[in-house]
Backbone as CSV, one residue per row, in Angstrom:
resi,resn,N_x,N_y,N_z,CA_x,CA_y,CA_z,C_x,C_y,C_z
1,MET,15.789,7.077,-13.511,16.336,6.023,-12.779,16.593,6.613,-11.323
2,ARG,15.673,7.003,-10.649,15.646,7.642,-9.074,16.113,6.500,-8.344
3,PHE,15.928,5.114,-8.643,16.113,4.098,-7.739,17.229,3.141,-7.959
4,LYS,18.217,3.655,-8.880,19.432,2.882,-9.350,20.176,2.561,-8.063
5,ASP,20.482,1.252,-8.024,21.231,0.608,-7.007,20.607,0.555,-5.670
6,LYS,19.293,0.905,-5.635,18.251,0.810,-4.510,17.605,-0.591,-4.371
7,VAL,17.184,-1.118,-3.201,16.439,-2.432,-3.072,15.146,-2.043,-2.415
8,ALA,14.092,-2.505,-2.918,12.717,-2.182,-2.465,12.177,-3.315,-2.025
9,ILE,11.268,-3.649,-1.021,10.215,-4.454,-0.598,8.933,-3.838,-0.973
10,VAL,7.945,-4.487,-1.689,6.503,-4.177,-1.875,5.755,-5.284,-1.683
11,THR,4.847,-5.057,-0.661,3.673,-6.091,-0.038,2.518,-5.737,-0.791
12,GLY,1.680,-6.887,-0.928,0.501,-6.555,-1.869,0.736,-6.335,-3.367
13,ALA,1.860,-6.813,-3.758,2.201,-6.538,-5.242,1.615,-7.102,-6.311
14,GLY,0.749,-8.150,-5.758,-0.116,-8.724,-6.756,-1.365,-7.958,-7.137
15,CYS,-2.390,-8.795,-7.417,-3.510,-8.020,-7.526,-4.936,-8.927,-7.807
16,VAL,-6.093,-8.627,-7.239,-7.127,-9.529,-7.491,-7.740,-9.741,-8.647
17,GLY,-7.135,-9.053,-9.960,-7.690,-9.184,-11.096,-6.669,-8.578,-12.055
18,GLU,-6.996,-8.408,-13.369,-6.143,-7.561,-14.266,-6.443,-6.149,-14.075
19,GLY,-5.281,-5.362,-14.604,-5.329,-3.980,-14.432,-4.246,-3.604,-13.329
20,TRP,-4.365,-1.999,-12.973,-3.366,-1.620,-12.181,-3.839,-1.470,-10.724
21,GLY,-3.521,-2.279,-9.876,-3.819,-2.220,-8.446,-2.526,-1.357,-7.961
22,ASN,-2.597,-1.001,-6.771,-1.682,0.014,-6.210,-0.301,-0.830,-6.183
23,GLY,-0.346,-1.869,-5.342,0.988,-2.625,-5.304,1.579,-2.970,-6.612
24,ARG,0.753,-3.662,-7.471,1.522,-3.862,-8.754,1.917,-2.908,-9.528
25,ALA,1.338,-1.516,-9.378,2.000,-0.459,-9.904,3.254,-0.015,-9.385
26,VAL,3.283,-0.019,-8.014,4.225,0.539,-7.225,5.330,-0.452,-7.605
27,ALA,5.454,-1.604,-7.622,6.499,-2.503,-7.947,6.867,-2.423,-9.501
28,VAL,6.240,-2.373,-10.359,6.672,-2.098,-11.662,7.305,-0.889,-11.715
29,ARG,6.752,0.191,-11.264,7.394,1.539,-11.400,8.716,1.699,-10.657
30,LEU,8.857,1.219,-9.714,10.257,1.017,-9.028,11.442,0.426,-9.947
31,ALA,10.981,-0.830,-10.536,11.735,-1.762,-11.209,12.172,-0.922,-12.434
32,GLN,11.240,0.042,-13.033,11.482,0.471,-14.338,12.310,1.873,-13.876
33,GLU,12.482,2.194,-12.534,13.194,3.393,-12.288,14.409,2.838,-11.664
34,GLY,14.897,1.490,-11.886,16.367,1.178,-11.383,16.293,0.251,-10.191
35,ALA,15.306,0.132,-9.404,15.327,-0.681,-8.191,15.300,-2.118,-8.357
36,ARG,16.051,-2.880,-7.717,15.758,-4.195,-7.421,14.668,-4.528,-6.479
37,VAL,13.574,-5.080,-6.925,12.357,-5.317,-6.066,12.062,-6.462,-5.710
38,LEU,11.707,-6.798,-4.490,11.086,-8.076,-3.946,9.466,-7.859,-3.706
39,ALA,8.913,-8.223,-4.698,7.408,-8.212,-4.732,6.753,-9.253,-4.052
40,VAL,5.974,-8.782,-3.040,5.402,-9.904,-2.361,3.940,-9.911,-2.285
41,ASP,3.470,-11.216,-2.242,1.968,-11.414,-2.184,1.632,-12.794,-1.534
42,ARG,0.479,-12.677,-0.813,-0.024,-14.045,-0.232,-0.251,-15.044,-1.372
43,GLU,-0.707,-14.690,-2.589,-1.135,-15.556,-3.587,-0.088,-15.427,-4.715
44,PRO,1.202,-16.380,-4.960,1.907,-16.130,-6.094,1.546,-16.060,-7.310
45,ALA,0.405,-16.666,-7.612,-0.276,-16.464,-9.044,-0.485,-14.990,-9.478
46,ARG,-0.839,-14.258,-8.265,-1.241,-12.937,-8.593,0.049,-12.076,-9.033
47,LEU,1.055,-12.496,-8.925,2.442,-11.802,-9.344,2.631,-12.086,-10.815
48,GLU,1.990,-12.901,-11.253,2.481,-13.232,-12.787,2.075,-12.001,-13.742
49,GLU,0.860,-11.335,-13.467,0.709,-10.291,-14.294,1.511,-9.143,-13.945
50,THR,1.836,-9.076,-12.745,2.810,-7.949,-12.280,4.179,-8.079,-13.090
51,LEU,4.610,-9.149,-13.095,5.886,-9.309,-13.775,5.775,-9.004,-15.330
52,ALA,4.577,-9.413,-16.020,4.353,-9.336,-17.239,4.182,-7.707,-17.528
53,ARG,3.362,-7.119,-16.822,3.424,-5.528,-16.911,4.628,-4.872,-16.813
54,ALA,5.854,-5.467,-16.294,6.966,-4.948,-16.050,7.714,-4.756,-17.381
55,GLY,7.461,-5.622,-18.285,8.243,-5.572,-19.495,9.638,-6.093,-19.180
56,GLU,10.473,-5.290,-19.808,11.979,-5.676,-19.773,12.575,-5.372,-18.375
57,ALA,11.869,-4.684,-17.445,12.364,-4.600,-16.061,11.913,-5.615,-15.186
58,ARG,11.182,-6.691,-15.614,10.824,-7.783,-14.787,12.127,-8.476,-14.379
59,THR,13.170,-8.360,-15.008,14.351,-9.216,-14.676,14.744,-8.398,-13.274
60,SER,14.318,-7.251,-12.945,14.632,-6.631,-11.513,13.868,-7.071,-10.355
61,ILE,12.717,-7.867,-10.777,11.829,-8.196,-9.761,11.861,-9.546,-9.327
62,ARG,12.042,-9.982,-8.046,11.767,-11.257,-7.483,10.356,-11.480,-6.880
63,SER,9.791,-12.478,-6.880,8.605,-12.882,-6.380,8.794,-13.589,-4.927
64,PHE,7.924,-13.292,-4.054,7.851,-13.920,-2.649,6.701,-14.033,-2.242
65,SER,6.470,-15.256,-1.574,5.120,-15.537,-1.027,5.109,-15.315,0.225
66,CYS,4.241,-14.570,0.876,4.356,-14.426,2.295,2.782,-13.753,2.720
67,ASP,2.371,-14.502,4.224,1.255,-13.668,4.651,1.950,-12.768,5.655
68,VAL,1.626,-11.468,5.330,2.212,-10.360,6.156,1.405,-10.165,7.592
69,THR,0.572,-11.207,7.820,-0.050,-10.929,9.150,0.701,-12.202,10.107
70,SER,1.664,-12.757,9.547,2.458,-13.612,10.340,3.989,-13.190,10.559
71,SER,4.262,-13.162,11.945,5.581,-12.575,12.058,6.624,-13.379,11.638
72,ASP,6.600,-14.731,11.784,7.482,-15.661,11.144,7.563,-15.374,9.553
73,GLY,6.486,-15.121,8.820,6.551,-14.917,7.458,7.251,-13.748,7.106
74,VAL,6.803,-12.708,7.875,7.466,-11.396,7.533,9.043,-11.374,8.020
75,ALA,9.410,-12.048,8.949,10.707,-12.232,9.347,11.641,-13.037,8.069
76,ALA,10.892,-13.838,7.425,11.465,-14.714,6.392,11.547,-13.807,5.127
77,MET,10.499,-12.954,4.888,10.539,-12.088,3.832,11.845,-11.103,3.913
78,ALA,11.999,-10.523,4.988,13.055,-9.479,5.284,14.399,-10.388,4.960
79,ALA,14.580,-11.484,5.551,15.732,-12.247,5.346,16.154,-12.613,4.072
80,ALA,14.969,-13.062,3.337,15.014,-13.344,1.725,15.583,-12.142,1.050
81,CYS,15.185,-10.987,1.436,15.511,-9.679,0.549,17.042,-9.534,0.975
82,LEU,17.310,-9.624,2.164,18.716,-9.466,2.411,19.793,-10.499,1.805
83,GLU,19.181,-11.833,1.840,20.025,-12.747,1.060,20.119,-12.491,-0.341
84,ALA,19.055,-12.050,-1.023,19.045,-11.878,-2.466,19.897,-10.529,-2.809
85,TYR,19.775,-9.365,-2.135,20.191,-8.286,-2.460,21.155,-7.466,-1.492
86,GLY,21.240,-8.204,-0.304,22.348,-7.481,0.431,22.061,-6.358,1.328
87,ARG,20.823,-5.549,1.009,20.406,-4.355,1.708,18.894,-4.204,1.470
88,ILE,18.243,-3.291,2.071,17.006,-2.894,2.009,17.039,-1.516,2.071
89,ASP,16.311,-0.674,1.039,16.390,0.780,1.133,14.908,1.205,1.205
90,VAL,13.996,0.590,0.559,12.622,1.143,0.651,11.715,-0.145,0.934
91,LEU,10.706,0.302,1.940,9.642,-0.598,2.284,8.431,-0.036,2.003
92,VAL,7.451,-0.699,1.037,6.124,0.002,0.645,5.172,-1.042,1.358
93,ASN,4.303,-0.714,2.285,3.309,-1.704,2.952,1.977,-1.200,2.188
94,ASN,1.413,-2.179,1.417,0.459,-1.811,0.528,-0.759,-3.001,0.839
95,VAL,-0.498,-3.758,1.675,-1.521,-4.886,1.987,-2.766,-4.238,2.533
96,GLY,-4.028,-4.765,2.264,-5.224,-4.178,2.994,-6.359,-4.510,2.171
97,GLY,-7.582,-4.525,2.870,-8.859,-4.578,2.394,-9.942,-4.284,3.250
98,SER,-11.236,-3.895,2.697,-12.376,-3.688,3.546,-13.316,-4.457,3.627
99,ALA,-14.171,-4.328,4.772,-15.193,-5.055,4.930,-16.505,-4.328,5.174
100,PRO,-17.631,-4.385,4.834,-18.787,-3.460,5.237,-19.259,-3.548,6.682
101,GLY,-19.905,-2.646,7.129,-20.491,-2.837,8.518,-19.926,-1.731,9.599
102,GLY,-20.981,-1.457,10.416,-20.602,-1.082,11.639,-20.476,-1.711,12.763
103,PRO,-20.376,-1.351,13.883,-20.154,-2.208,15.080,-21.249,-3.338,15.317
104,VAL,-22.436,-2.943,15.093,-23.448,-3.730,15.195,-23.466,-4.916,14.347
105,GLU,-23.327,-4.611,13.058,-23.421,-5.502,12.079,-22.406,-6.408,11.780
106,MET,-21.146,-5.984,12.196,-19.977,-6.572,11.804,-19.504,-7.688,13.168
107,SER,-19.141,-8.955,12.641,-18.830,-9.718,13.609,-17.453,-9.534,14.173
108,GLU,-17.002,-10.199,15.523,-15.805,-9.819,16.121,-14.675,-10.537,15.171
109,GLU,-15.034,-11.662,14.534,-14.114,-12.421,13.586,-13.640,-11.307,12.442
110,VAL,-14.374,-10.855,11.863,-14.244,-9.724,10.651,-13.438,-8.598,11.216
111,TRP,-13.701,-8.076,12.502,-13.157,-6.930,12.881,-11.684,-7.378,13.373
112,ASP,-11.439,-8.445,14.004,-10.154,-9.077,14.167,-9.381,-9.210,12.869
113,THR,-9.970,-9.713,11.881,-9.133,-10.005,10.540,-8.697,-8.676,9.931
114,GLN,-9.654,-7.548,9.980,-9.291,-6.272,9.361,-7.957,-5.735,10.239
115,VAL,-8.081,-5.941,11.571,-6.952,-5.264,12.294,-5.686,-6.098,11.845
116,ASP,-5.872,-7.202,11.747,-4.574,-7.942,11.322,-4.092,-7.663,10.102
117,VAL,-4.906,-7.827,9.042,-4.584,-7.604,7.708,-4.161,-5.940,7.324
118,ASN,-4.886,-5.050,7.913,-4.520,-3.680,7.592,-3.721,-2.836,8.545
119,LEU,-3.567,-3.449,9.685,-2.817,-2.717,10.537,-1.671,-3.532,11.345
120,LYS,-1.837,-4.695,11.648,-0.766,-5.517,12.309,0.206,-5.700,11.268
121,SER,-0.191,-5.964,9.777,0.750,-6.333,9.017,1.849,-5.012,8.731
122,VAL,1.292,-3.868,8.883,2.140,-2.674,8.817,3.310,-2.771,10.078
123,PHE,2.800,-3.121,11.431,3.518,-3.330,12.377,4.669,-4.239,12.107
124,LEU,4.300,-5.312,11.659,5.147,-6.403,11.674,6.420,-6.265,10.464
125,THR,5.896,-5.678,9.374,6.917,-5.304,8.290,7.927,-4.280,8.933
126,CYS,7.468,-3.303,9.716,8.373,-2.305,10.361,9.107,-3.076,11.407
127,LYS,8.606,-3.915,11.921,9.270,-4.648,13.112,10.485,-5.397,12.519
128,HIS,10.321,-6.043,11.473,11.339,-6.726,10.910,12.337,-6.246,9.740
129,VAL,11.794,-5.100,9.291,12.854,-4.297,8.217,13.491,-3.206,8.796
130,LEU,12.989,-2.523,9.942,13.449,-1.347,10.423,15.006,-1.767,10.928
131,PRO,15.187,-2.745,11.646,16.627,-3.155,12.021,17.590,-3.005,10.902
132,THR,17.292,-3.299,9.791,18.140,-3.148,8.656,18.277,-1.632,8.194
133,LEU,17.284,-0.943,8.174,17.406,0.479,7.782,18.116,1.150,8.990
134,LEU,18.004,0.727,10.041,18.594,1.674,11.258,20.088,1.186,11.243
135,ALA,20.480,0.040,10.822,21.947,-0.199,10.704,22.653,0.373,9.656
136,GLN,21.755,0.700,8.624,22.440,1.539,7.428,22.258,2.752,7.672
137,ARG,21.387,3.405,8.442,21.200,4.705,9.122,20.660,5.438,7.564
138,SER,19.983,4.677,7.067,19.285,5.165,5.561,18.018,4.349,5.515
139,GLY,17.027,4.795,4.726,15.940,4.076,4.327,14.606,4.895,4.296
140,ALA,13.571,4.393,3.445,12.390,5.138,3.429,11.054,4.034,3.474
141,ILE,10.346,4.323,4.412,9.105,3.351,4.380,7.826,4.367,4.062
142,VAL,7.086,3.689,2.988,5.826,4.446,2.570,4.501,3.417,2.881
143,ASN,3.827,4.015,3.575,2.556,2.951,4.084,1.365,3.677,3.190
144,VAL,0.700,2.682,2.615,-0.648,3.006,1.784,-1.678,2.786,2.666
145,ALA,-2.294,4.185,2.932,-3.514,4.164,3.963,-4.717,4.378,3.071
146,SER,-5.670,5.125,3.393,-6.834,5.257,2.727,-7.702,6.508,3.100
147,THR,-8.334,7.097,2.301,-9.080,8.341,2.561,-10.210,8.036,3.510
148,SER,-10.785,6.677,3.679,-11.632,6.251,4.806,-10.888,6.365,6.013
149,GLY,-9.501,6.587,6.074,-8.972,6.727,7.527,-8.875,8.295,7.904
150,LEU,-9.471,9.145,6.965,-9.570,10.601,7.270,-11.099,11.151,7.544
151,ARG,-11.813,10.556,6.760,-13.271,11.093,6.877,-14.137,9.853,6.293
152,TRP,-15.605,10.053,6.510,-16.396,9.136,5.943,-16.414,9.074,4.438
153,THR,-16.422,8.202,3.824,-16.256,8.098,2.320,-17.474,7.374,1.485
154,GLY,-18.611,7.166,2.142,-19.844,6.720,1.446,-20.309,5.466,1.824
155,SER,-19.550,4.639,2.785,-20.276,3.526,3.361,-19.584,3.094,4.743
156,ALA,-20.499,2.737,5.595,-19.998,2.115,6.854,-19.003,0.867,6.733
157,GLN,-17.913,1.210,7.000,-16.722,0.114,7.075,-15.913,0.567,8.344
158,VAL,-16.414,0.194,9.368,-15.789,0.694,10.623,-14.556,0.154,10.664
159,ALA,-14.058,-1.108,10.750,-12.820,-1.672,10.875,-11.857,-1.246,9.868
160,TYR,-12.197,-1.037,8.625,-11.467,-0.408,7.619,-10.821,1.079,8.023
161,ALA,-12.028,1.849,8.085,-11.789,3.287,8.507,-10.787,3.196,9.821
162,ALA,-10.967,2.621,10.797,-10.144,2.673,12.138,-8.857,2.216,11.752
163,THR,-8.559,1.153,11.175,-7.223,0.455,11.027,-6.386,1.530,9.836
164,LYS,-7.214,1.984,9.105,-6.329,2.932,8.038,-5.984,4.106,8.788
165,ALA,-6.819,4.709,9.576,-6.473,5.691,10.378,-5.269,5.393,11.466
166,GLY,-5.281,4.032,11.824,-4.184,3.780,12.733,-2.980,3.601,12.021
167,VAL,-2.866,3.161,10.669,-1.737,3.299,9.931,-1.213,4.612,9.630
168,ILE,-2.050,5.572,9.562,-1.533,6.884,9.475,-0.817,7.529,10.696
169,HIS,-1.234,7.098,11.665,-0.698,7.834,13.096,0.487,6.631,13.351
170,LEU,0.458,5.320,13.111,1.656,4.754,13.357,2.790,5.123,12.541
171,SER,2.550,5.692,11.347,3.628,6.064,10.473,4.087,7.405,11.018
172,ARG,3.181,8.289,11.704,3.775,9.366,12.285,4.557,9.189,13.419
173,VAL,4.311,8.307,14.409,5.046,7.910,15.507,6.290,7.442,15.052
174,VAL,6.488,6.243,14.193,7.680,5.864,13.632,8.586,6.658,13.020
175,ALA,7.870,7.599,12.338,8.616,8.859,11.700,9.356,9.483,12.502
176,VAL,8.915,10.232,13.667,9.518,10.970,14.595,10.477,10.153,15.429
177,GLN,10.064,9.105,15.718,11.048,8.044,16.495,12.546,7.921,15.812
178,HIS,12.301,7.485,14.553,13.581,7.196,13.774,14.086,8.291,12.780
179,ALA,13.653,9.393,12.969,14.144,10.613,12.013,15.662,10.929,12.316
180,PRO,16.086,10.709,13.748,17.423,10.917,13.931,18.262,9.783,13.503
181,HIS,17.702,8.845,12.966,18.498,7.689,12.529,18.530,7.576,10.880
182,GLY,18.109,8.546,10.337,18.213,8.631,8.849,16.960,7.803,8.171
183,VAL,16.070,7.552,8.841,14.849,6.655,8.222,13.633,7.590,8.300
184,ARG,12.945,7.646,7.006,11.789,8.394,6.745,10.573,7.482,6.773
185,VAL,9.395,7.964,7.176,8.393,7.369,7.163,7.273,8.267,6.671
186,ASN,6.509,7.932,5.803,5.392,8.601,5.144,4.092,7.641,4.918
187,CYS,3.053,8.270,4.510,1.938,7.771,3.932,1.401,8.368,2.744
188,VAL,1.008,7.392,1.815,0.134,7.733,0.604,-1.407,7.435,1.087
189,VAL,-2.323,8.466,0.917,-3.704,8.132,1.174,-4.472,8.259,-0.079
190,PRO,-4.734,7.024,-0.660,-5.505,6.873,-1.902,-6.992,7.238,-1.731
191,GLY,-7.594,7.709,-2.688,-9.115,7.841,-2.663,-9.749,6.872,-3.253
192,GLN,-10.869,7.109,-4.022,-11.689,6.178,-4.611,-11.173,5.919,-6.031
193,LEU,-10.262,5.035,-6.213,-9.577,4.757,-7.342,-10.334,3.621,-8.021
194,HIS,-10.107,3.533,-9.538,-10.675,2.389,-10.130,-9.489,1.286,-10.232
195,THR,-9.548,0.535,-9.249,-8.568,-0.534,-9.281,-9.346,-1.906,-9.377
196,PRO,-8.566,-3.003,-9.664,-9.262,-4.313,-10.015,-10.261,-4.622,-8.735
197,MET,-9.996,-4.037,-7.630,-10.685,-4.322,-6.396,-12.396,-4.031,-6.674
198,VAL,-12.519,-3.019,-7.518,-13.786,-2.515,-7.624,-14.704,-3.567,-8.188
199,GLU,-14.053,-4.309,-9.224,-14.848,-5.196,-9.838,-14.980,-6.649,-9.036
200,ALA,-13.838,-6.693,-8.619,-13.581,-8.322,-7.853,-14.423,-8.191,-6.452
201,ARG,-14.542,-7.132,-5.871,-15.084,-7.235,-4.551,-16.015,-6.220,-4.208
202,LEU,-15.703,-4.960,-4.346,-16.484,-3.772,-3.914,-17.952,-3.661,-4.474
203,ALA,-17.953,-4.061,-5.598,-19.458,-4.027,-6.616,-20.330,-4.858,-5.711
204,LYS,-19.879,-6.082,-5.382,-20.810,-7.134,-4.849,-21.072,-6.455,-3.457
205,GLN,-20.297,-5.925,-2.592,-20.569,-5.460,-1.424,-21.547,-4.333,-1.404
206,ARG,-21.528,-3.414,-2.411,-22.256,-2.140,-2.348,-23.200,-1.808,-3.205
207,THR,-23.204,-2.545,-4.474,-24.202,-2.255,-5.535,-24.870,-3.531,-6.107
208,GLY,-24.541,-4.678,-5.248,-25.290,-5.917,-5.791,-24.513,-6.472,-6.865
209,GLY,-23.371,-6.301,-7.149,-22.568,-6.609,-8.516,-22.588,-5.583,-9.590
210,ASP,-23.378,-4.551,-9.477,-23.388,-3.606,-10.691,-22.289,-2.651,-10.687
211,VAL,-21.301,-2.930,-11.407,-19.969,-2.306,-11.454,-20.162,-0.738,-11.944
212,ASP,-20.949,-0.684,-13.058,-21.164,0.750,-13.611,-21.858,1.588,-12.473
213,ALA,-22.796,1.127,-11.810,-23.337,1.947,-10.845,-22.560,2.383,-9.690
214,LEU,-21.731,1.501,-9.278,-20.751,1.717,-8.293,-19.591,2.748,-8.760
215,LEU,-19.275,2.566,-9.943,-18.229,3.524,-10.722,-18.825,4.795,-10.653
216,ALA,-20.115,4.862,-11.134,-20.783,6.327,-11.292,-20.952,6.932,-9.964
217,GLN,-21.209,6.019,-9.002,-21.570,6.619,-7.483,-20.207,7.221,-6.922
218,ARG,-19.080,6.568,-7.186,-17.558,6.931,-6.665,-17.351,8.002,-7.458
219,GLN,-17.554,8.107,-8.853,-16.920,9.440,-9.454,-17.701,10.519,-9.184
220,ARG,-18.930,10.535,-8.814,-19.678,11.794,-8.482,-19.049,12.356,-7.196
221,ARG,-18.289,11.783,-6.327,-17.549,12.483,-5.261,-16.443,13.016,-5.571
222,ILE,-15.954,13.105,-6.866,-14.432,13.584,-7.060,-14.576,14.765,-7.794
223,PRO,-14.015,15.846,-7.082,-14.119,17.184,-8.059,-13.391,17.138,-9.306
224,LEU,-12.370,16.288,-9.511,-11.580,16.419,-10.842,-12.324,15.700,-11.893
225,GLY,-13.419,14.895,-11.534,-14.468,14.236,-12.531,-13.967,12.990,-12.850
226,PHE,-12.840,12.475,-12.660,-12.549,10.975,-13.223,-11.860,10.491,-11.897
227,MET,-11.865,8.973,-12.282,-11.121,8.340,-11.287,-9.570,7.906,-11.584
228,GLY,-8.721,8.200,-10.654,-7.331,7.580,-10.811,-7.257,6.076,-10.909
229,ASP,-6.035,5.416,-11.008,-5.911,4.065,-10.755,-4.530,3.958,-9.962
230,GLY,-4.003,2.719,-9.872,-3.005,2.360,-9.017,-1.761,3.122,-9.376
231,ARG,-1.581,3.482,-10.723,-0.634,4.304,-11.316,-0.392,5.602,-10.806
232,ASP,-1.520,6.041,-10.261,-1.453,7.319,-9.486,-0.894,7.142,-8.151
233,THR,-1.357,6.160,-7.417,-0.727,5.762,-6.148,0.691,5.660,-6.106
234,ALA,1.195,4.955,-7.259,2.534,4.770,-7.381,3.324,6.006,-7.536
235,SER,2.775,6.917,-8.420,3.631,7.918,-8.543,3.824,8.786,-7.129
236,ALA,2.891,8.771,-6.191,3.015,9.392,-5.029,3.998,8.656,-4.098
237,VAL,3.969,7.287,-4.048,4.774,6.507,-3.602,6.095,6.679,-3.850
238,LEU,6.348,6.580,-5.223,7.897,6.792,-5.632,8.341,8.274,-5.210
239,PHE,7.604,9.241,-5.306,8.039,10.450,-4.814,8.490,10.382,-3.346
240,LEU,7.734,10.013,-2.393,8.040,9.808,-1.030,9.120,8.925,-0.726
241,ALA,9.315,7.965,-1.456,10.538,6.799,-1.405,11.796,7.388,-1.774
242,SER,11.715,8.369,-2.601,12.938,9.013,-3.410,13.668,9.960,-2.668
243,ASP,14.892,10.362,-3.174,15.545,11.271,-2.482,15.147,12.481,-2.682
244,GLU,14.222,12.795,-3.947,13.449,14.022,-3.734,12.729,14.540,-2.647
245,ALA,12.377,13.507,-2.009,11.601,13.794,-0.639,12.491,13.758,0.578
246,ARG,13.736,14.021,0.476,14.602,13.859,1.612,14.169,14.755,2.769
247,PHE,13.652,15.780,2.806,13.107,16.627,3.930,11.653,16.422,4.177
248,ILE,11.197,15.139,3.749,9.691,14.919,3.985,9.651,13.738,4.995
249,THR,9.035,13.812,6.004,8.739,12.583,6.927,7.606,12.947,7.966
250,GLY,6.803,11.833,8.268,5.837,12.017,9.306,4.827,12.690,8.652
251,THR,4.318,12.424,7.271,3.207,13.294,6.638,2.584,12.389,5.632
252,GLU,1.382,12.982,5.234,0.548,12.108,4.211,0.440,12.676,2.884
253,LEU,0.358,12.230,1.808,0.180,12.711,0.586,-1.185,12.181,0.099
254,VAL,-2.222,12.923,-0.002,-3.532,12.419,-0.317,-3.643,12.330,-1.854
255,VAL,-4.088,11.131,-2.403,-4.226,11.049,-3.911,-5.765,10.790,-3.967
256,ASP,-6.657,11.638,-4.343,-8.040,11.542,-4.476,-8.759,12.355,-5.224
257,GLY,-8.136,13.183,-5.972,-8.922,13.982,-7.011,-9.668,15.060,-6.398
258,GLY,-9.402,15.411,-5.142,-9.878,16.443,-4.405,-11.120,16.112,-3.642
259,MET,-11.376,14.610,-3.313,-12.437,14.160,-2.753,-12.642,14.681,-1.376
260,THR,-11.601,14.650,-0.473,-11.596,14.824,1.028,-11.671,16.380,0.964
261,ALA,-11.390,16.912,0.198,-11.606,18.741,0.425,-13.071,19.194,0.306
262,ARG,-13.782,18.202,-0.172,-15.334,18.690,-0.134,-15.933,18.654,1.116
263,CYS,-17.193,19.298,1.320,-17.950,19.181,2.502,-18.806,18.052,2.417
264,ASP,-19.273,17.546,1.167,-20.383,16.538,0.924,-20.015,15.396,0.633
């Protein structure tokens, strides 16, 4: 019960399919460890399985529909959490998605959408939630980035890589700025996990819909020899959001089975 009496907002808490996506796992684990959770997703239907997987802890989760690329929407999200629970202790930014291509192949429209979804969303949630954390002089923000923001991970996805690198450095800047005010900001950096996104989107983009081929390709890069899933991301998020990490801010916790430690 590390989060007893704590209130958390988790964006991207739904999922594109069945299974353990990052946001879904984070929302469920926080509720199971005592937090009251505002689970946020653009598609309300995606939150139904999140609630189902929470079991008895589902009574500690409220659903909220929000487009986190909209400043008005994010402001309403923060206000709804305060109205429901009276405070905010943890913010987990998990919204994101990739698109294939380098500068030549990628359209400006896709680039702009990637910037909005992956990076502007983090800026907006910090903009509207930080005032509450600063007034309390306490709180933890955990932003979910990607190993694509650290190095080449197997395919050209220039906007995703650039925006996830941006999330990492945004987190460092905000962490240093607000450390004197009792607010900690860190990043979890997942590698190539087996989340529902693999079947729903990535296999179509990279292997013509052949899920097994994509899974084999991704697994070959991982020294531990297997792929984690959203629950592994959640374990890292919960640690950084908890009081156990009280002396940790402005840093990244990589969850990738050793992939980014390799040279090839």
